[in-house]
C-alpha positions in Angstrom: 26.6 146.7 133.2 26.0 149.5 131.2 28.7 151.0 133.3 31.2 149.3 131.4 30.3 150.0 128.6 33.3 152.3 126.8 31.2 156.2 125.4 31.7 154.9 122.3 30.1 151.8 122.0 27.5 152.8 123.9 26.4 155.7 122.1 25.8 154.0 119.2 24.4 155.8 115.8 23.4 158.8 118.1 25.3 161.9 116.6 26.9 163.3 112.7 28.8 161.6 110.5 30.2 162.4 107.1 29.8 159.9 104.1 30.5 158.4 100.8 28.4 156.9 98.8 28.9 154.8 96.3 25.8 154.1 93.3 26.2 150.3 92.6 24.8 147.8 89.5 21.9 146.1 91.4 23.3 142.8 89.3 26.5 142.9 89.2 28.0 144.9 92.6 30.0 147.7 90.4 30.4 151.5 91.1 28.3 153.6 88.4 29.1 156.5 89.1 32.1 158.6 91.5 31.4 157.8 95.6 29.1 161.4 96.3 30.2 163.3 100.0 27.2 163.6 102.2 25.9 164.8 105.9 23.9 162.1 107.9 22.9 162.7 111.8 21.1 160.1 113.7 19.3 161.3 117.0 18.2 159.7 120.4 14.9 159.2 119.8 14.9 157.0 116.1 14.8 159.9 113.8 17.6 160.8 110.7 18.7 163.7 108.4 20.9 163.7 105.5 22.3 165.7 102.5 24.1 164.6 99.7 25.0 167.1 97.3 23.4 166.3 93.9 25.6 167.7 92.4 26.4 171.3 90.8 23.3 172.9 91.5 22.1 171.5 95.4 18.5 173.4 95.2 17.7 170.5 92.8 17.5 168.6 95.7 16.1 168.1 99.6 18.0 167.4 102.9 15.9 163.8 103.3 14.4 163.0 106.4 13.7 159.9 108.4 13.7 157.3 110.5 16.5 155.0 112.5 16.6 151.5 114.6 18.8 149.5 116.0 18.2 145.6 115.0 17.7 143.8 118.2 19.5 140.4 118.7 22.4 138.1 121.1 22.7 139.2 124.3 26.5 139.6 124.5 26.4 143.7 125.0 30.4 143.6 122.5 28.8 141.9 120.1 28.4 142.9 116.0 24.4 142.3 116.7 24.4 145.3 119.4 25.6 147.4 116.2 23.2 146.6 113.7 20.6 149.0 112.4 18.4 150.5 109.8 17.2 153.5 108.6 15.1 154.3 105.8 14.7 157.7 104.2 13.0 159.7 102.0 14.2 163.5 99.2 12.5 165.2 97.1 13.5 166.2 93.9 13.2 169.4 91.8 13.7 171.0 88.4 15.7 174.1 87.7 12.9 176.3 87.9 11.7 174.8 91.9 9.4 172.6 90.5 8.8 169.0 92.4 9.3 166.2 89.9 10.3 163.1 91.6 11.6 161.6 95.2 13.6 158.7 96.1 13.4 156.2 99.1 16.4 154.4 100.6 16.2 151.7 103.0 19.6 150.7 104.1 20.6 148.4 106.9 23.9 150.2 108.9 26.7 147.9 110.8 28.4 150.3 113.4 32.6 149.4 113.5 33.8 148.5 116.9 35.2 151.5 117.9 32.2 153.0 117.3 33.7 155.9 115.0 32.9 154.4 111.5 30.3 152.8 110.1 28.7 150.6 105.8 25.9 150.8 104.6 23.7 148.4 102.1 20.9 150.5 100.5 18.0 150.0 98.3 16.6 152.9 96.3 13.3 152.9 95.2 12.6 155.8 93.1 9.1 157.8 92.3 7.5 160.4 89.9 5.5 163.0 91.0 2.4 161.2 91.6 4.3 158.4 93.5 4.5 155.9 91.6 7.3 153.2 91.7 9.4 154.5 88.3 12.8 152.3 89.1 15.2 150.9 91.6 18.4 151.0 91.9 21.2 150.3 94.9 24.2 151.9 97.0 26.9 151.3 99.2 28.2 154.1 102.1 31.0 154.3 104.4 30.4 157.0 107.8 32.9 158.5 109.6 31.9 160.4 112.9 32.4 163.9 113.2 33.8 164.9 116.6 
């Protein structure tokens, strides 16, 4: 049955993507900052690598590292349930002198477009101090376009 699936749908989210992520007010859904451009790579086997610049000094933020999985359900090969994924990654933050000051954990639900070349995400963000104490939360949405 899988041999009849178009290549763009059979590969799922594995690959490299250009992203635009918008931080949002969790209560209103309104943007709190312009979209930030980044890169996201989903690897075979369920790991991922992410990069999104924190502004004028990229040395203030590490790349993100994490894991992804396809969310199960249904039995129809072209149904939207086969386009649903979740992922989580962690980034570290540093001050201007390079000292570790905090981290963030991002958990997101992703829906792959029907043609397999785009996605949308809804994310919950947790902010931790240098001692791994939760100090805040946030929300974000994103879009991605496959790099080919």
